[in-house]
C-alpha positions in Angstrom: -7.9 -36.0 -29.7 -11.5 -34.4 -30.1 -11.9 -31.8 -32.5 -12.8 -29.1 -30.0 -9.2 -30.0 -28.4 -7.8 -29.9 -31.7 -9.1 -26.3 -32.4 -8.1 -24.9 -28.9 -4.4 -26.2 -29.5 -4.2 -24.4 -33.0 -5.6 -21.2 -31.2 -3.1 -21.5 -28.6 -0.5 -21.6 -31.3 -1.9 -18.6 -32.9 -1.6 -16.9 -29.4 2.0 -17.8 -28.9 2.4 -16.2 -32.3 1.0 -13.2 -31.1 3.5 -13.2 -28.4 6.3 -13.7 -30.5 9.1 -11.2 -32.0 8.2 -10.6 -35.8 11.7 -12.2 -36.8 10.8 -15.3 -34.9 7.4 -16.0 -36.7 7.1 -18.8 -39.4 4.6 -17.2 -41.7 4.1 -20.5 -43.6 3.7 -22.5 -40.5 1.1 -20.1 -39.2 -0.6 -20.0 -42.4 -1.0 -23.8 -42.1 -2.3 -23.4 -38.3 -4.8 -21.0 -39.8 -6.1 -23.4 -42.4 -6.5 -26.1 -39.7 -9.1 -23.8 -37.9 -10.9 -23.3 -41.3 -11.0 -27.1 -41.7 -11.7 -28.7 -38.4 -10.3 -32.2 -37.8 -7.6 -32.0 -40.9 -4.4 -33.5 -40.2 -1.8 -30.9 -41.1 1.4 -33.3 -40.8 1.5 -33.5 -44.5 1.6 -29.7 -45.4 4.4 -29.3 -42.8 6.3 -32.2 -44.6 5.6 -30.4 -47.8 7.3 -27.3 -46.4 10.3 -29.4 -45.7 10.3 -30.9 -49.3 10.3 -27.2 -50.5 13.4 -26.5 -48.3 15.3 -29.6 -49.3 15.0 -29.0 -52.8 16.0 -25.2 -52.5 19.1 -26.3 -50.5 20.0 -28.6 -53.0 20.0 -26.1 -56.1 21.7 -23.6 -53.5 24.7 -26.0 -52.7 25.1 -26.7 -56.5 25.0 -23.2 -57.6 26.5 -21.5 -54.6 30.2 -21.8 -55.7 29.7 -20.2 -59.0 31.0 -16.7 -59.7 27.9 -15.0 -60.4 25.5 -16.7 -57.9 25.8 -14.2 -55.0 23.1 -12.0 -56.0 19.5 -11.8 -55.7 18.7 -13.0 -59.1 20.3 -16.5 -57.9 17.7 -16.8 -55.2 14.9 -15.7 -57.5 16.0 -18.5 -59.7 15.6 -21.0 -57.1 12.4 -19.9 -55.9 11.1 -20.1 -59.7 12.7 -23.5 -60.0 11.6 -25.2 -57.0 8.0 -23.9 -56.8 7.0 -23.4 -60.6 9.3 -26.0 -62.2 9.4 -28.8 -59.9 6.4 -28.5 -57.7 4.1 -26.8 -60.2 2.6 -24.0 -58.7 1.3 -21.2 -60.5 -1.1 -18.1 -60.1 -4.8 -18.9 -60.1 -6.0 -16.5 -63.1 -9.3 -18.4 -63.7 -10.8 -18.2 -60.4 -8.9 -15.7 -58.6 -11.5 -14.6 -56.2 -12.0 -18.3 -54.8 -11.3 -18.3 -51.1 -9.1 -21.3 -51.7 -6.4 -19.2 -53.3 -5.8 -17.6 -49.7 -6.1 -20.9 -47.8 -2.5 -22.3 -47.6 -3.3 -26.1 -47.5 -5.6 -25.6 -50.3 -2.9 -23.7 -52.1 -0.7 -26.7 -51.4 -3.3 -29.1 -52.5 -4.3 -27.4 -55.8 -0.8 -26.2 -56.5 -2.2 -22.6 -57.3 -3.1 -19.5 -55.1 -3.2 -15.6 -55.1 0.2 -13.7 -55.1 0.3 -13.5 -51.2 -0.2 -17.2 -50.8 2.4 -18.0 -53.2 5.0 -15.4 -51.7 4.3 -17.0 -48.4 5.6 -20.2 -49.7 8.8 -18.4 -51.4 9.4 -16.5 -48.1 9.5 -19.9 -46.3 12.2 -21.2 -48.6 14.3 -17.9 -48.5 14.1 -17.8 -44.7 15.8 -21.6 -44.8 18.4 -20.1 -47.0 19.2 -17.2 -44.7 18.2 -14.8 -47.4 16.5 -11.3 -46.8 13.1 -11.7 -48.8 10.2 -9.2 -47.8 6.8 -9.0 -48.7 5.8 -5.4 -50.1 3.1 -3.2 -49.1 1.6 -2.8 -53.0 -1.9 -2.2 -53.1 -3.9 -5.1 -54.6 -1.0 -7.5 -55.8 1.4 -8.7 -53.5 5.1 -8.7 -54.3 8.2 -9.6 -52.8 11.7 -8.0 -52.6 15.0 -10.2 -52.5 18.1 -8.4 -51.1 21.4 -10.3 -51.2 24.9 -9.7 -52.1 24.5 -5.9 -52.6 21.9 -6.6 -55.0 18.0 -5.8 -54.6 15.3 -7.3 -56.9 11.5 -7.1 -56.7 9.6 -10.4 -58.3 6.1 -11.5 -58.9 5.6 -14.9 -57.2 1.9 -15.1 -58.9 3.9 -14.7 -62.4 6.7 -17.2 -62.2 9.0 -14.9 -60.1 9.2 -12.5 -63.2 11.3 -9.4 -62.3 9.3 -6.0 -61.7 10.8 -2.8 -62.5 9.8 0.8 -61.8 7.6 0.8 -64.7 5.9 -2.5 -63.7 5.2 -1.0 -60.3 3.7 2.3 -61.8 1.3 0.4 -63.9 0.2 -1.8 -60.9 -0.4 1.1 -59.0 -2.5 2.8 -61.6 -4.5 -0.5 -62.2 -5.4 -0.9 -58.5 -5.8 2.6 -57.5 -6.5 4.5 -60.5 -5.1 6.4 -63.3 -4.3 9.3 -61.1 -2.4 7.5 -58.6 1.5 8.1 -58.4 4.3 6.0 -57.2 5.0 6.3 -53.3 7.9 4.4 -51.3 5.0 3.5 -49.0 3.7 1.2 -51.9 7.0 -0.8 -51.9 8.2 -0.7 -48.3 8.6 -4.2 -46.7 5.9 -5.2 -44.2 6.3 -7.3 -41.2 5.9 -10.9 -41.0 2.8 -10.3 -38.9 1.4 -8.1 -41.5 1.7 -10.6 -44.3 -0.5 -12.8 -42.3 -3.0 -10.0 -41.4 -3.0 -9.2 -45.4 -3.7 -13.0 -45.9 -6.6 -13.2 -43.5 -8.0 -9.9 -45.2 -8.6 -11.7 -48.4 -10.6 -14.2 -46.3 -12.4 -11.4 -44.5 -13.4 -8.9 -47.2 -14.6 -11.8 -49.6 -17.0 -13.1 -46.9 -18.1 -9.7 -46.2 -19.0 -9.2 -49.7 -21.0 -12.4 -49.7 -22.6 -11.3 -46.4 -21.4 -14.2 -44.7 -21.1 -11.9 -41.4 -20.6 -14.9 -38.7 -17.7 -16.4 -40.8 -15.9 -13.0 -41.3 -16.3 -12.5 -37.5 -14.5 -16.0 -37.0 -11.6 -14.7 -39.3 -11.3 -11.4 -37.3 -11.2 -13.7 -34.1 -8.3 -15.9 -35.5 -6.5 -12.7 -36.7 -6.8 -10.9 -33.3 -4.8 -14.3 -31.8 -1.6 -13.7 -33.7 -2.1 -9.8 -34.1 -3.5 -8.6 -30.8 -2.1 -5.1 -31.1 -4.4 -4.5 -34.6 -7.0 -2.2 -32.9 -8.7 -1.8 -36.2 -10.2 -5.4 -35.9 -12.1 -4.4 -32.9 -13.6 -1.8 -35.2 -14.5 -4.0 -37.9 -16.1 -6.8 -35.6 -18.0 -4.0 -34.1 -19.6 -3.2 -37.5 -20.2 -6.7 -38.2 -21.7 -7.5 -35.0 -24.1 -4.5 -35.4 -25.1 -5.8 -38.8 -25.9 -9.0 -37.5 -28.2 -7.2 -34.8 -25.9 -8.1 -31.8 -25.9 -4.8 -30.5 -24.3 -5.4 -26.9 -21.4 -7.2 -28.5 -20.9 -4.3 -31.1 -21.0 -1.6 -28.3 -18.5 -3.7 -26.2 -15.7 -3.9 -28.9 -16.3 -0.3 -30.2 -15.9 0.9 -26.5 -12.7 -1.0 -26.3 -11.6 0.5 -29.6 -12.2 3.9 -28.6 -10.1 3.4 -25.4 -7.3 2.2 -27.7 -7.1 4.1 -30.7 -4.8 7.1 -30.8 -6.0 8.7 -34.1 -8.5 11.5 -33.4 -10.6 11.0 -36.6 -10.6 7.2 -36.3 -12.0 7.7 -32.6 -14.3 10.3 -33.9 -15.8 7.7 -36.5 -16.1 5.0 -33.9 -18.0 7.3 -31.4 -20.4 8.1 -34.0 -21.0 4.6 -34.8 -21.3 3.8 -31.5 -24.0 6.8 -30.7 -25.8 5.4 -33.6 -26.1 1.9 -32.1 -26.9 2.7 -28.6 -29.8 4.9 -30.2 -31.1 1.8 -31.8 -31.0 -0.1 -28.6 -33.2 2.7 -26.6 
């Protein structure tokens, strides 16, 4: 298969994800598809096989412990996630090179056995889904966490730190560290996010780092991929419009901003886009 054919097949797979109900999305497998587009020509079979190995190990542990009286709650699942990912397969959070783009690229995370919180969480969520357990990504700013609901027990854990339990005081410290000392707790910060939103947040890690490096073409590629599986994310049109404007591609910027203005409901966001559109059109005259 030629590389261009392979890339188009992967893009088709992302489009199919974009049409799926959220509950039917496999976050880890979709993340592998995204990595395939980031690494043209890479065979993805061994990464799918690796997911299967994680699941098999988790099911073995689950069956061993399932009959014991104290193994019906969230702690049981958290222990399985830690034993499989950290103890058996040696995954860990990358503290030394945290901002390395490899840490948000799931195939490189699998290769290196380390990554950022959201990448490790995606692997954990894949395992938990296979066990038919309710595990959700949380909308925490700056540091991605997961919540496990099982047997009437609810627990928040940190995949980046070997699935340590995170309590209310820990959450408060994280929020203040990432937003500022004046920040206060809000239920919005630990509300569950959809599977699609987990993938969007994963891609944001790529996008924002590329923008910081002024690698606008590559950032636009990330936005294009994200739009395939998250076609309702209108904000992506606005972001792409800004990047095309920075690249001097004003016609593309105008087209995207006009589409965004047509789709967005928020009046303040529409006004912001209209002001930018007016500025770009003025430069074109």
